[in-house]
C-alpha positions in Angstrom: 72.7 -3.6 23.2 69.9 -2.1 25.2 66.5 -2.7 23.8 64.7 0.4 22.8 61.2 0.6 24.1 58.8 1.6 21.5 55.9 3.7 22.9 52.6 3.1 21.3 50.5 6.1 20.8 46.8 5.7 21.3 44.8 8.3 19.3 41.3 8.7 20.4 38.8 9.7 17.7 35.6 11.3 18.6 32.5 9.4 17.5 31.3 10.5 14.1 27.7 11.4 13.4 26.0 9.2 10.8 24.6 11.4 8.1 21.6 9.9 6.3 21.2 10.7 2.7 17.9 12.4 2.0 15.6 10.5 -0.3 14.3 12.8 -2.9 10.9 11.7 -4.1 10.6 12.0 -7.8 7.3 13.0 -9.3 5.9 10.5 -11.7 6.7 11.6 -15.2 3.9 11.8 -17.7 4.2 9.5 -20.7 5.9 11.2 -23.6 3.6 12.4 -26.3 4.6 10.6 -29.5 4.4 12.5 -32.8 2.8 10.1 -35.3 -0.2 9.6 -37.5 -3.3 8.6 -35.5 -6.6 6.9 -36.4 -9.9 7.5 -34.5 -12.8 5.1 -34.7 -16.4 5.5 -33.6 -17.5 3.0 -31.0 -20.0 0.1 -31.2 -19.4 -0.3 -34.9 -21.2 2.9 -35.5 -20.2 3.9 -39.1 -22.5 6.4 -40.7 -21.4 8.0 -44.0 -20.4 11.1 -42.1 -20.4 12.0 -38.4 -19.5 15.4 -37.0 -18.0 15.5 -33.6 -18.6 18.5 -31.4 -15.6 20.9 -31.7 -16.6 24.0 -29.7 -18.4 24.7 -26.4 -16.4 21.7 -25.1 -14.9 21.8 -21.6 -12.0 19.9 -20.0 -11.3 19.9 -16.2 -7.6 20.7 -15.7 -6.4 18.9 -12.6 -3.3 21.1 -12.3 -5.2 24.4 -12.7 -8.2 23.2 -10.7 -10.9 24.5 -13.0 -12.7 23.7 -16.3 -11.1 25.1 -19.4 -13.0 25.8 -22.7 -11.8 23.9 -25.8 -12.2 24.7 -29.4 -10.7 23.1 -32.5 -9.2 25.8 -34.8 -6.9 25.7 -37.8 -4.8 28.8 -36.8 -4.0 28.3 -33.1 -1.3 26.2 -31.5 -3.5 25.0 -28.7 -7.1 23.8 -28.3 -7.4 25.8 -25.0 -9.3 29.0 -25.6 -7.6 30.8 -22.7 -4.3 30.3 -24.6 -5.5 31.7 -28.0 -3.6 34.5 -29.6 -6.1 36.5 -31.6 -9.3 35.1 -33.1 -9.6 31.4 -33.9 -10.8 30.0 -37.2 -13.1 27.2 -36.2 -13.0 23.9 -38.1 -15.2 20.7 -38.2 -14.2 17.3 -37.0 -15.8 14.8 -39.4 -15.6 11.0 -39.3 -16.2 9.3 -42.6 -17.5 5.7 -42.6 -16.8 5.6 -38.8 -13.2 6.5 -39.0 -11.0 9.7 -38.9 -7.4 9.7 -40.0 -5.3 12.6 -38.5 -1.8 13.0 -39.9 1.2 13.7 -37.6 1.3 17.4 -38.7 -2.1 18.2 -37.1 -0.9 18.1 -33.5 -3.6 20.4 -32.2 -6.4 18.2 -33.5 -4.6 15.0 -32.3 -4.2 16.3 -28.7 -7.8 17.7 -28.8 -9.0 14.2 -29.6 -6.5 12.0 -27.7 -6.2 13.9 -24.5 -9.0 16.4 -23.8 -12.3 15.7 -25.6 -14.9 14.5 -23.1 -16.4 12.1 -25.6 -13.1 10.2 -25.9 -13.7 6.5 -25.2 -17.4 7.1 -25.1 -18.3 8.0 -28.7 -15.0 7.3 -30.3 -11.6 5.8 -29.4 -8.1 6.1 -30.7 -6.9 3.0 -32.5 -3.8 1.5 -31.0 -2.2 -1.3 -33.0 -0.2 -2.6 -30.0 -3.4 -2.8 -27.8 -5.4 -4.3 -30.6 -2.7 -7.0 -31.1 -2.8 -7.9 -27.4 -6.6 -8.1 -27.4 -6.6 -10.2 -30.5 -3.9 -12.5 -29.0 -6.1 -13.0 -25.9 -9.1 -13.9 -28.1 -7.0 -16.3 -30.1 -5.6 -18.0 -27.1 -9.1 -18.3 -25.7 -10.3 -19.8 -28.9 -7.5 -22.3 -28.9 -8.3 -23.4 -25.4 -12.0 -23.7 -26.2 -11.3 -25.7 -29.5 -9.0 -28.1 -27.7 -11.6 -28.9 -25.1 -14.4 -29.1 -27.7 -12.4 -31.5 -29.9 -11.8 -33.9 -26.9 -15.2 -33.6 -25.3 -17.4 -36.8 -25.1 -20.6 -36.8 -27.0 -22.9 -36.7 -24.0 -21.4 -33.4 -22.7 -21.3 -32.1 -26.2 -25.0 -32.8 -26.6 -25.7 -31.1 -23.2 -23.9 -27.9 -24.3 -25.5 -27.8 -27.8 -28.9 -28.3 -26.2 -28.5 -24.9 -24.6 -28.0 -23.5 -28.1 -30.5 -25.4 -30.3 -32.9 -26.9 -27.8 -34.7 -30.2 -28.6 -33.4 -30.0 -32.2 -30.2 -31.7 -30.9 -32.0 -35.0 -30.5 -32.4 -35.2 -34.3 -28.7 -34.4 -34.9 -26.1 -37.1 -35.6 -23.0 -37.3 -33.4 -20.9 -35.8 -36.2 -23.3 -32.9 -36.6 -23.2 -32.3 -32.8 -19.4 -32.4 -32.8 -19.2 -30.0 -35.8 -21.6 -27.5 -34.3 -19.9 -27.7 -31.0 -16.5 -26.8 -32.5 -18.1 -23.9 -34.4 -19.7 -22.7 -31.2 -16.4 -22.9 -29.3 -14.6 -20.9 -32.0 -17.3 -18.2 -32.3 -18.1 -17.8 -28.6 -15.2 -19.2 -26.6 -16.1 -17.4 -23.4 -19.6 -18.8 -23.2 -18.5 -22.3 -24.3 -15.8 -22.5 -21.5 -18.4 -21.3 -19.0 -20.8 -24.1 -20.1 -18.0 -26.7 -20.3 -17.2 -25.9 -16.6 -20.8 -26.0 -15.4 -21.4 -29.1 -13.4 -25.2 -28.7 -13.7 -25.4 -28.7 -17.5 -25.0 -32.5 -17.8 -27.6 -33.1 -15.0 -30.0 -30.7 -16.7 -29.5 -32.6 -20.0 -30.4 -35.9 -18.3 -33.6 -34.4 -17.0 -34.5 -33.0 -20.4 -33.8 -36.3 -22.2 -35.9 -38.1 -19.5 -38.9 -35.9 -20.3 -38.4 -36.2 -24.1 -38.3 -40.0 -23.8 -41.3 -40.0 -21.5 -39.5 -41.4 -18.5 -40.4 -38.4 -16.4 -43.4 -36.2 -17.2 -43.6 -32.4 -16.8 -47.1 -31.0 -16.2 -48.5 -28.5 -18.7 -48.2 -25.6 -16.3 -44.5 -26.4 -15.9 -44.9 -26.8 -12.1 -44.7 -30.5 -11.4 -42.5 -33.5 -12.3 -43.9 -37.0 -12.0 -42.9 -40.5 -13.0 -44.6 -41.2 -16.4 -45.2 -44.8 -15.5 -47.4 -44.3 -12.4 -47.8 -40.5 -12.1 -46.0 -40.5 -8.7 -45.0 -37.0 -7.9 -41.3 -36.2 -7.8 -41.0 -32.4 -7.1 -43.0 -29.2 -7.4 -41.0 -26.5 -9.2 -40.5 -23.4 -7.1 -42.3 -20.3 -8.4 -40.3 -18.3 -11.1 -37.6 -21.0 -11.4 -36.7 -22.8 -14.6 -38.2 -26.3 -14.3 -35.1 -28.1 -15.5 -32.9 -26.1 -13.2 -35.1 -27.2 -10.3 -35.0 -30.8 -11.5 -31.2 -30.7 -11.7 -31.1 -29.4 -8.1 -33.5 -32.1 -7.0 -31.2 -34.8 -8.6 -28.4 -33.7 -6.3 -30.4 -34.3 -3.1 -30.3 -37.5 -1.1 -33.8 -38.5 -2.4 -33.1 -37.2 -5.9 -29.9 -39.1 -6.5 -31.7 -42.4 -6.6 -34.2 -41.0 -9.1 -31.2 -39.7 -11.2 -29.5 -43.1 -11.2 -32.7 -44.8 -12.2 -33.2 -42.3 -15.1 -29.7 -42.8 -16.3 -30.1 -46.6 -16.5 -33.4 -46.2 -18.4 -31.8 -43.8 -20.9 -29.0 -46.3 -21.8 
């Protein structure tokens, strides 16, 4: 049987153009306005019996419109913008009592006037936000925990150095238990400052210098300008003008010459 030849057809396809999909840039959407009760609080713990916030002759620069728009708070309009009023507006006062103002969810015009447009927002008053307050309180609590942990494990010499910045020479009359207690209270009440002092390399060196003067190992002249050895009046350093004498002494202790003086002072203090 004769073999049948099978012819292969080659079909040529013209090159196809690649069509790139156009990327449509979406405009950022504004956060949705939530209808809810809102509380406004005067800043800086300012809490008079009553405080009246300016509610007319107030202007807001409208970025979209490109000009300033007059605002008024009224009880019969659906907007605080004067150029959108329909008919006359019945003006109303905005009064904080004991530093706070509660605005129920039904008063949307007043809420938007205060939360979005009033120029004194975050200057004279702010809107209370429980979620933001919770975050800020958590940050403070975490900072306090960190400070308290460091304070509880701190050795007495560093604790004394830090407390000396708070109570001065009175620390020399305090027992180690009193110093430790006051240190922990200080760490709890002012964790930021405590952590700053705890990480300050100079604070222990300054404390050595102060103790050396208190125990008459080193003498500071009456004009606060010169440190000398108390035993022989040999001059150590002259304090630069307008510099704290103990800061200058701490800096001197870190020099090649001063490190020997520092080591001698440490031995005499023990």
